[in-house]
C-alpha positions in Angstrom: -30.2 76.8 29.1 -31.2 73.8 31.4 -34.6 73.0 33.0 -33.5 74.3 36.5 -32.6 77.6 35.0 -35.9 78.0 33.2 -37.8 77.1 36.5 -36.0 79.8 38.4 -36.7 82.3 35.7 -40.4 81.5 35.7 -40.6 81.8 39.5 -39.0 85.2 39.5 -41.3 86.4 36.7 -44.3 85.2 38.7 -43.1 87.0 41.7 -42.8 90.2 39.8 -46.4 89.8 38.5 -47.6 89.2 42.0 -46.0 92.4 43.2 -47.6 94.2 40.4 -51.0 92.9 41.5 -50.3 94.0 45.1 -49.5 97.5 43.7 -52.8 97.6 41.8 -54.7 96.6 45.0 -52.9 99.2 47.0 -53.9 101.8 44.4 -57.6 100.9 44.8 -57.5 101.0 48.6 -55.8 104.4 48.9 -56.2 106.8 46.0 -54.3 109.6 47.7 -51.0 107.6 47.8 -51.5 105.8 44.6 -48.6 107.1 42.5 -46.0 106.9 45.3 -47.0 103.3 46.4 -47.1 102.1 42.8 -43.6 103.4 42.1 -42.1 101.7 45.2 -43.7 98.4 44.5 -42.7 98.3 40.8 -39.1 99.3 41.7 -38.9 96.5 44.2 -40.3 94.0 41.8 -37.8 94.9 39.0 -34.8 94.9 41.3 -35.7 91.5 42.8 -36.2 90.1 39.3 -32.8 91.3 38.0 -30.9 90.1 41.1 -32.5 86.7 40.8 -31.7 86.3 37.1 -28.1 87.4 37.6 -27.6 85.0 40.5 -28.9 82.1 38.4 -26.7 82.9 35.3 -23.6 83.2 37.4 -24.2 79.8 39.1 -25.0 78.2 35.7 -21.7 79.4 34.0 -19.2 76.6 33.3 -15.6 77.0 34.4 -13.0 77.3 31.6 -10.8 74.2 30.9 -7.1 74.6 31.6 -4.7 73.9 28.7 -0.9 74.3 28.2 0.3 77.2 26.0 2.5 76.0 23.1 4.8 78.5 21.3 6.0 77.3 17.9 9.4 78.4 16.5 9.2 81.3 14.0 8.8 80.4 10.3 11.7 81.6 8.1 12.7 81.6 4.5 16.2 80.6 3.5 18.6 80.7 0.5 21.2 78.1 -0.2 24.8 79.3 -0.7 26.4 78.5 -4.0 29.3 80.0 -6.0 28.7 81.6 -9.4 30.1 84.0 -12.0 28.8 87.6 -11.9 29.5 91.0 -13.5 30.0 94.0 -11.4 28.2 97.2 -12.2 29.1 100.8 -11.2 26.5 103.5 -11.0 27.0 107.2 -11.8 25.2 110.1 -13.3 25.9 113.1 -15.4 24.7 115.5 -18.2 25.0 114.9 -21.9 27.2 117.3 -23.7 28.1 117.6 -27.4 31.5 116.6 -28.7 32.2 120.2 -29.8 30.4 123.5 -29.2 31.7 126.7 -30.7 30.7 130.3 -31.5 31.0 130.7 -35.3 32.2 134.2 -36.2 33.1 135.9 -39.6 36.7 136.4 -40.4 36.0 139.6 -42.4 33.8 142.6 -42.1 30.8 143.6 -44.1 27.0 143.5 -44.3 25.1 140.2 -44.1 23.1 139.8 -47.3 21.7 136.3 -46.9 21.2 133.6 -44.3 20.5 129.8 -44.6 17.2 128.3 -43.7 19.2 126.2 -41.1 20.2 129.4 -39.3 17.7 129.2 -36.5 17.6 127.6 -33.1 17.6 123.9 -33.5 18.4 124.0 -37.2 20.6 121.2 -38.5 23.3 121.5 -41.1 26.0 119.4 -42.9 29.7 120.1 -42.9 30.7 122.8 -45.4 27.1 124.2 -45.6 26.9 128.0 -46.0 25.1 129.5 -43.0 25.2 133.2 -44.0 26.8 135.4 -46.7 28.6 138.8 -46.4 28.4 141.3 -49.2 31.3 140.3 -51.6 31.6 143.4 -53.8 34.4 145.0 -51.9 36.3 141.8 -51.9 35.7 141.1 -55.6 37.2 144.5 -56.3 40.2 143.8 -54.1 40.8 140.6 -55.9 40.9 142.3 -59.3 43.4 144.8 -57.9 45.5 142.0 -56.5 45.6 140.3 -59.9 46.7 143.4 -61.6 49.5 143.9 -59.2 50.5 140.3 -59.6 50.6 140.7 -63.4 52.7 143.8 -63.1 55.2 142.1 -60.8 55.5 139.2 -63.2 56.2 141.6 -66.1 58.8 143.5 -64.0 60.6 140.3 -63.2 60.6 139.2 -66.8 62.2 142.5 -67.9 64.9 142.3 -65.2 65.7 138.7 -66.1 66.1 139.7 -69.8 68.3 142.7 -69.1 70.5 140.6 -66.8 70.9 137.9 -69.5 72.0 140.5 -72.1 74.6 141.9 -69.7 76.0 138.4 -68.9 76.2 137.5 -72.6 78.0 140.7 -73.5 80.5 140.3 -70.6 81.3 136.8 -71.7 81.9 138.0 -75.3 84.8 140.1 -74.1 86.4 137.1 -72.4 86.6 138.8 -69.2 86.3 137.1 -65.8 83.0 136.9 -63.9 81.0 140.1 -64.0 80.2 141.9 -60.8 76.7 141.3 -59.2 75.7 144.9 -59.7 76.7 144.8 -63.4 74.5 141.7 -63.8 71.6 143.6 -62.1 71.3 140.9 -59.4 69.9 143.4 -56.8 67.2 144.5 -59.3 66.4 140.8 -60.0 66.0 140.1 -56.2 63.8 143.1 -55.8 61.6 142.0 -58.7 61.3 138.5 -57.3 60.3 139.9 -53.9 57.7 142.1 -55.4 56.3 139.2 -57.3 56.1 137.1 -54.1 54.3 140.0 -52.3 51.9 140.4 -55.2 51.2 136.7 -55.2 50.6 136.7 -51.5 48.2 139.7 -51.9 46.4 137.8 -54.7 46.0 134.7 -52.4 44.7 136.9 -49.6 42.2 138.6 -51.8 40.9 135.2 -53.0 40.7 134.0 -49.4 38.8 137.1 -48.3 36.3 136.6 -51.1 35.8 133.0 -50.1 35.3 134.1 -46.5 32.2 136.1 -47.5 30.5 132.7 -47.4 30.6 131.5 -43.8 30.5 127.7 -43.8 30.2 125.2 -41.0 33.2 123.1 -40.0 31.3 119.9 -39.1 27.8 118.3 -39.1 25.8 119.8 -36.3 22.9 121.9 -35.1 22.3 125.6 -34.2 22.0 126.4 -30.5 21.7 130.2 -30.7 21.4 132.7 -33.6 23.0 136.1 -33.0 22.8 137.9 -36.5 20.4 138.3 -39.3 20.1 139.9 -42.8 21.1 143.5 -43.1 23.3 143.5 -40.0 26.8 144.9 -40.3 29.4 142.6 -38.8 33.1 142.8 -38.2 35.8 140.2 -38.0 35.3 138.2 -34.8 31.7 139.2 -34.2 29.8 136.3 -32.5 27.3 135.2 -35.2 25.9 131.8 -34.2 26.5 129.2 -31.6 26.6 125.6 -33.0 27.5 122.2 -31.8 28.5 118.9 -33.4 26.1 115.9 -33.6 28.4 113.1 -34.7 28.7 111.9 -31.1 27.9 113.1 -27.5 29.8 112.5 -24.3 28.8 112.3 -20.6 31.3 113.1 -17.8 30.6 110.6 -15.0 32.1 111.2 -11.5 33.2 108.1 -9.6 34.7 107.7 -6.1 38.0 105.8 -6.2 36.3 103.0 -4.1 33.9 102.5 -7.0 36.3 103.1 -9.8 38.4 100.1 -8.8 35.6 97.8 -9.8 35.9 98.8 -13.5 39.4 97.3 -13.7 40.7 100.3 -15.7 44.0 102.2 -15.2 43.7 105.8 -14.0 45.0 107.1 -17.3 42.8 104.9 -19.5 42.2 105.9 -23.1 40.7 103.6 -25.7 43.4 104.5 -28.3 46.4 103.8 -26.0 45.3 100.8 -24.0 44.4 97.3 -25.2 41.5 97.0 -22.8 38.1 96.9 -24.5 36.0 100.0 -23.7 33.5 99.1 -21.0 29.8 99.4 -21.9 27.7 102.1 -20.2 23.9 102.1 -20.3 22.5 105.6 -20.1 19.0 106.0 -18.7 16.5 108.8 -18.3 12.8 109.5 -17.9 10.7 111.6 -20.3 7.3 112.0 -18.7 6.1 108.5 -17.7 8.4 106.7 -20.1 11.9 105.4 -19.3 14.5 105.2 -22.1 18.0 103.8 -22.3 20.9 104.2 -24.7 24.1 102.2 -25.2 27.4 104.0 -24.9 31.1 103.2 -24.2 33.6 104.5 -21.7 36.3 105.8 -23.9 38.7 107.5 -21.4 39.3 108.9 -18.0 40.3 112.4 -17.4 43.5 111.2 -15.8 43.3 113.3 -12.7 41.3 113.5 -9.4 39.2 116.5 -8.7 40.8 118.3 -5.7 37.4 119.4 -4.3 35.2 116.4 -4.7 38.0 113.8 -4.6 36.3 112.1 -7.6 37.7 110.8 -10.8 35.8 111.4 -14.0 35.2 108.8 -16.7 33.8 109.8 -20.1 31.2 107.8 -21.9 30.6 108.3 -25.6 27.6 107.5 -27.9 27.9 107.7 -31.7 25.1 109.2 -33.8 23.0 110.2 -30.9 20.3 111.9 -33.0 19.8 108.8 -35.1 18.3 106.9 -32.1 14.7 107.0 -30.9 14.3 109.1 -28.9 17.6 111.0 -29.6 20.1 111.5 -26.8 20.0 115.3 -26.8 22.6 117.6 -25.4 21.8 118.8 -21.9 19.8 115.7 -20.8 20.5 114.5 -17.3 21.1 110.7 -17.3 22.0 107.9 -15.0 24.7 105.4 -16.1 25.2 101.8 -15.3 28.8 100.9 -16.2 29.8 97.3 -16.7 32.7 96.4 -14.4 35.0 93.5 -14.0 33.8 89.9 -14.1 34.2 87.7 -11.0 34.3 83.9 -11.1 33.3 81.5 -8.3 31.9 84.1 -5.9 29.0 84.0 -3.5 26.2 86.4 -4.4 23.3 86.9 -1.9 20.4 89.4 -1.3 21.3 92.5 0.6 18.7 91.6 3.3 20.8 88.7 4.6 23.4 91.1 6.1 22.7 92.2 9.7 24.7 95.2 10.7 28.0 95.5 8.9 29.4 92.0 8.7 27.0 89.5 10.3 24.4 87.1 8.8 22.2 84.3 10.2 23.0 80.7 9.2 20.6 77.8 9.8 22.3 74.6 10.9 21.3 71.0 10.2 19.1 71.0 13.3 17.2 74.1 12.2 18.8 76.4 14.7 19.9 80.0 14.0 23.6 80.7 14.3 25.3 84.1 14.0 28.1 84.2 11.4 30.7 86.8 10.7 31.3 87.4 6.9 33.7 89.4 4.8 32.2 91.3 1.9 33.9 92.1 -1.3 31.2 94.6 -2.3 27.8 95.7 -1.1 25.3 96.9 -3.7 21.8 98.3 -3.5 20.1 94.9 -3.8 22.9 92.3 -3.4 26.2 91.6 -1.7 29.2 89.7 -2.8 30.6 87.6 0.0 34.4 87.0 0.0 34.8 84.9 3.2 32.6 83.4 6.0 30.2 81.1 4.1 30.5 77.7 2.4 28.5 76.2 -0.5 25.4 74.4 0.6 24.9 76.4 3.8 21.5 77.9 4.4 21.2 81.6 5.1 18.1 83.2 6.7 16.3 85.8 4.6 13.5 86.6 7.0 13.8 89.6 9.3 13.2 88.6 12.9 12.6 91.1 15.7 14.3 89.1 18.4 17.2 86.7 17.5 19.1 84.5 19.9 22.0 82.4 18.9 20.8 78.8 18.8 17.1 79.5 18.8 15.0 76.9 16.8 13.2 77.9 13.7 10.9 76.4 11.1 12.1 76.5 7.5 9.7 77.1 4.6 9.7 74.3 2.1 9.8 76.7 -0.9 13.3 78.1 -0.8 14.0 81.6 -2.1 15.3 82.0 -5.6 19.0 82.6 -6.0 20.3 86.0 -7.0 20.9 86.5 -10.7 
């Protein structure tokens, strides 16, 4: 604030004080009109003081200096194009299932007299382990009877053979020609042999039935559902326990044909009939806040396309799933990352460089943006593989700009973006 401004301020303040004095004098002269006169004088004094101060401040304000507006080109980040070797990856998802799941049933009838400690939901067992036992007494008696019948049949055959030999020797002693079959008791011998075979078959069946009183597991596995217990009367074919194998698990993974081609596998691929090495598949899942992964291999395709979904299924297998930590249990939903074919000397860029379907922005030597049409081999979630349209050494714009004009100037950041791995 300069001296002239201060002078004017003081003058106006003095004028206000003077008016206030006049108001006081008027109050003394005329008491009847004191309040009304005082209000008028004070109002006039305040109004004149405000108007004067505003007039002085307006006249003292400096005019703004004029300057030219400069708009700098936008600042962008770039990545330099180069060719490299990369592995493709195909994504899928599915549910873990055991190699085999069956309902184990007894092959004979009887009362259950004992069960294994493994016969409970989640119980594990080894191949050949007895899960439950059926009362064997009826079958032991049947075995004794079958042995007796077998012994009788053996004795009967021995007698018939001896009698036939005697007849043959006597016939030869008379020097006659060959004896008739009936004379040599050949029909009786055939009947005796048939009865012996039947008795032997009955003996084998009796032994087998007695063995079947012990219901054993056909593979290493675990119990999924228990359906019987001690004291229950069961018949042949009664569902007793649902079990599944634990030597390996499989995951059916649906793939669109457009994705399946990146695996480089034939539609009827099977590890045992093709010389192609099984592709690796990383299975992933979350349990609570933790994320886990397991290594598996694609061992086959199902060799046909689903008529409803138009998908083809590939099957990934993991050996000894319950030996891992945590185990890859049956029924778990997993995501799969399947290793595909390997590409040499290709251009790999971040997905963000693609504008629309087939356009990107290239920065020329003079730092001007240029639209460029490109041809993609594959577009993934975070990267694209460019087949045509770019050359090594060219700079591609990574920054997203709201308004882009072909040929517009830009400023390039000194620190270039890292290349895609």
